[in-house]
C-alpha positions in Angstrom: 37.3 116.9 46.8 40.6 118.7 47.3 42.9 117.1 49.9 46.2 118.4 51.0 49.1 116.4 52.5 50.6 117.3 55.8 54.4 117.9 55.6 54.7 117.7 59.4 53.3 114.1 59.3 55.7 113.3 56.5 58.6 114.6 58.6 57.5 112.6 61.6 57.3 109.4 59.6 60.8 109.9 58.1 62.2 110.9 61.5 61.1 107.7 63.1 62.3 105.4 60.4 65.7 107.1 60.1 66.2 107.1 63.8 66.1 103.3 64.0 69.4 101.7 65.1 71.0 99.6 63.8 70.0 100.4 60.2 66.9 98.6 59.0 68.6 96.3 56.6 68.0 92.5 56.1 70.5 91.6 58.8 68.9 93.7 61.5 65.5 92.0 62.1 64.7 94.0 65.2 64.9 97.3 63.3 62.9 95.9 60.4 60.2 94.7 62.8 60.2 98.1 64.5 59.7 99.8 61.1 56.9 97.5 60.1 55.2 97.8 63.5 55.3 101.6 63.1 53.7 101.4 59.6 51.1 99.0 61.0 50.2 101.3 63.9 49.9 104.3 61.6 47.6 102.4 59.3 45.6 101.0 62.2 44.5 104.6 63.0 42.5 104.6 59.7 39.3 102.7 58.9 40.8 99.9 56.8 38.6 96.9 56.1 41.6 94.6 56.4 45.0 95.2 58.0 47.6 92.5 58.4 51.2 91.5 58.4 52.1 89.2 55.5 54.9 87.0 56.7 57.2 85.1 54.3 60.3 83.0 54.7 63.3 83.3 52.4 65.9 80.7 51.4 68.1 81.5 54.5 65.3 80.4 56.7 64.7 83.9 58.1 61.2 85.3 58.2 60.3 88.8 57.2 57.0 90.6 56.7 55.1 93.0 54.5 52.3 95.2 55.9 49.0 95.2 53.9 46.0 97.4 54.4 42.9 97.3 52.2 40.0 99.8 51.7 37.3 97.8 50.0 35.4 99.6 47.2 32.3 98.9 45.2 34.5 97.2 42.6 36.9 94.3 43.2 39.4 95.9 40.8 42.4 96.9 42.8 44.8 99.8 42.9 48.0 98.9 44.8 50.2 101.6 46.3 53.5 100.4 47.7 56.8 101.3 49.2 59.7 99.4 50.7 60.9 100.1 54.2 64.3 98.4 54.3 67.6 100.1 53.5 70.8 99.1 51.8 73.7 98.6 54.2 74.3 100.8 57.2 72.6 104.1 56.4 69.6 105.9 57.6 67.8 105.8 54.3 65.9 109.1 54.4 65.3 109.4 50.7 65.8 105.6 50.0 63.2 104.8 51.2 61.8 106.5 54.2 60.5 109.3 52.0 58.5 106.8 50.0 57.0 105.0 53.1 56.0 108.4 54.4 54.4 109.2 51.0 52.5 105.9 51.1 51.2 106.5 54.6 50.1 110.0 53.9 48.3 108.9 50.8 46.5 106.3 52.9 45.5 109.1 55.4 44.1 111.3 52.7 42.2 108.4 51.1 40.7 107.7 54.5 39.4 111.2 54.6 37.9 110.9 51.1 36.3 107.5 52.1 34.3 109.2 54.9 32.4 111.1 52.2 31.1 108.0 50.5 32.0 104.6 49.2 35.1 104.2 47.1 34.7 102.7 43.6 38.0 100.9 43.4 39.5 98.7 46.1 42.8 100.2 47.3 45.6 98.2 48.9 48.6 99.9 50.6 51.6 97.7 51.1 54.9 98.3 52.9 57.4 95.8 51.6 60.5 94.3 53.1 63.6 93.1 51.2 63.7 95.4 48.2 67.4 96.1 48.7 70.4 93.8 48.0 71.0 90.9 48.4 67.4 90.2 47.6 66.9 92.9 44.9 65.6 91.5 41.7 64.9 88.1 43.2 61.7 86.2 43.9 62.3 86.8 47.6 61.6 90.5 47.5 58.6 91.4 49.6 56.9 92.9 46.5 57.6 89.7 44.5 55.9 87.7 47.3 52.9 90.1 47.2 52.7 90.1 43.4 52.6 86.3 43.3 49.8 86.4 45.8 47.8 88.7 43.5 48.4 86.3 40.7 47.5 83.2 42.6 44.3 84.8 44.0 43.4 86.1 40.5 43.0 89.7 41.9 42.0 92.1 39.1 44.6 94.9 39.4 44.0 98.1 37.6 47.5 99.3 38.3 50.3 99.3 40.8 52.2 102.4 41.9 55.5 102.2 43.8 56.6 105.2 45.7 60.4 105.1 45.4 62.6 108.0 46.7 60.4 111.2 46.5 62.3 113.6 48.8 65.5 114.9 47.2 65.3 118.0 45.0 67.7 120.7 43.8 67.2 124.0 42.0 70.8 124.3 41.0 71.5 124.2 37.2 73.3 121.0 36.3 72.1 119.1 39.4 70.3 116.5 37.3 72.5 113.7 35.7 71.5 111.4 32.9 72.9 108.0 31.9 72.7 108.7 28.2 72.3 111.6 25.7 68.8 110.5 24.7 67.5 111.1 28.2 69.4 114.3 28.6 67.6 115.7 25.6 64.2 114.9 27.2 64.5 116.4 30.6 65.7 119.6 32.4 69.2 119.6 33.8 67.8 120.9 37.1 66.8 118.3 39.6 63.4 119.7 40.6 61.0 117.2 39.0 59.7 113.7 39.4 59.2 110.8 37.0 56.5 108.2 36.6 58.6 105.4 35.2 58.2 101.8 34.1 59.0 99.4 31.3 58.4 100.2 27.7 55.2 98.2 27.8 53.9 100.7 30.3 54.4 103.8 28.1 50.7 104.7 27.8 50.0 103.9 31.5 52.9 106.2 32.5 51.7 109.0 30.3 48.1 108.8 31.6 49.2 108.7 35.2 51.7 111.5 34.8 49.1 113.7 33.1 46.6 113.2 35.8 49.2 113.6 38.6 50.3 116.9 37.0 46.8 118.3 37.4 47.2 118.1 41.2 50.7 119.2 41.9 53.1 122.1 40.9 56.2 119.9 40.8 56.9 118.9 37.2 56.0 115.2 36.4 57.5 113.4 33.4 56.5 109.9 32.1 59.3 107.6 31.3 59.2 104.1 29.7 62.5 102.3 29.6 63.2 99.2 27.5 63.0 96.1 29.6 66.7 95.5 29.1 67.5 98.9 30.6 68.4 98.4 34.3 66.7 101.7 35.2 63.3 100.1 34.3 63.6 97.6 37.1 64.8 99.7 40.0 61.9 99.3 42.4 59.1 97.1 43.5 56.9 97.9 40.5 59.0 95.4 38.5 57.7 92.6 40.6 54.3 93.2 39.2 55.1 94.2 35.6 56.8 90.8 35.1 53.4 89.2 35.6 51.8 91.5 33.1 50.3 94.0 35.6 50.3 97.7 34.8 53.0 99.0 37.2 55.1 102.1 37.6 57.2 103.9 40.1 57.1 107.6 41.2 60.7 108.6 41.7 63.0 111.7 42.1 65.5 109.9 39.8 67.4 108.3 42.6 71.2 108.2 42.0 70.9 110.3 38.9 70.4 113.2 41.2 70.9 112.4 44.8 74.6 112.2 45.8 73.7 110.6 49.1 72.2 107.5 47.5 73.0 104.4 49.6 75.3 106.5 51.7 75.4 107.3 55.4 74.7 110.9 54.4 71.2 110.0 53.2 69.8 111.9 56.2 66.5 113.7 56.9 68.0 117.1 56.7 68.7 116.6 52.9 65.0 116.2 52.1 62.6 118.8 50.8 59.3 118.2 52.7 57.5 121.0 50.9 58.0 119.3 47.6 57.4 115.8 49.1 54.0 117.0 50.2 53.3 118.4 46.7 54.3 115.0 45.1 51.9 113.2 47.5 49.2 115.7 46.6 49.8 114.8 43.0 49.6 111.1 43.5 46.6 111.3 45.7 44.8 113.6 43.3 45.6 111.3 40.4 44.2 108.3 42.3 41.0 110.1 43.2 40.5 111.3 39.7 40.0 107.6 38.6 37.6 107.0 41.6 35.5 110.1 41.0 34.8 109.0 37.4 32.9 106.1 38.8 31.5 107.6 42.0 
């Protein structure tokens, strides 16, 4: 079943999140709650079997919340699709990470359409995380870390976890793609018009399989990347919260600061994003997900 993402819906999602003032960082609880409420309301329009806020308290005593929505399938084995909705500092965060939240929401909408045609095989959980950004980044207080521990404690069988992380910035200009070392430079184009499926070196085969399947459903080039665990690039999103527990987990990413000059800047605005390509990336991820489901349907 061919499904196509709607770039107007993607734009509307990004527009709402980037319009929130003050910026949706950890210090501005009202904006974070408005962002999570928006995600909840959008997911509530779909026929999820379970939709809830998952509240958690951090060491400062402050409470934050993830949003979780579950489509129950014939199998208890779960596929998790996540994205964080907070930003770093005082910036609108269009690419980082409104683009990813929009991608996650649109994938949920498309899966809802697919579900109407018959029961899903896998159980799918869509999660919007809080506190991915500093000062919580890399800690056990990240929203994704809280959720990953929940999966572990409840012994949920997880097939894999996919983190949407910055999927909106592209460039067709030669030399627009930067690299941290010569080895990577030799592997990829120097034009920033592709995405990567990236994870730790332990996820190499998973990344390859997901990239191959994703490429069958989008025109944007998709490259698998498996970084050594010691490489900081391997840990730059919510997927790392799951891989540390042994789950198969990767991120879909436009290479972040290796390409986007607006990374963590006030200039990370909606007008810098390419919604045509964003929609194509979402098509690829959704098609990849459904390719696994259709094998068992």
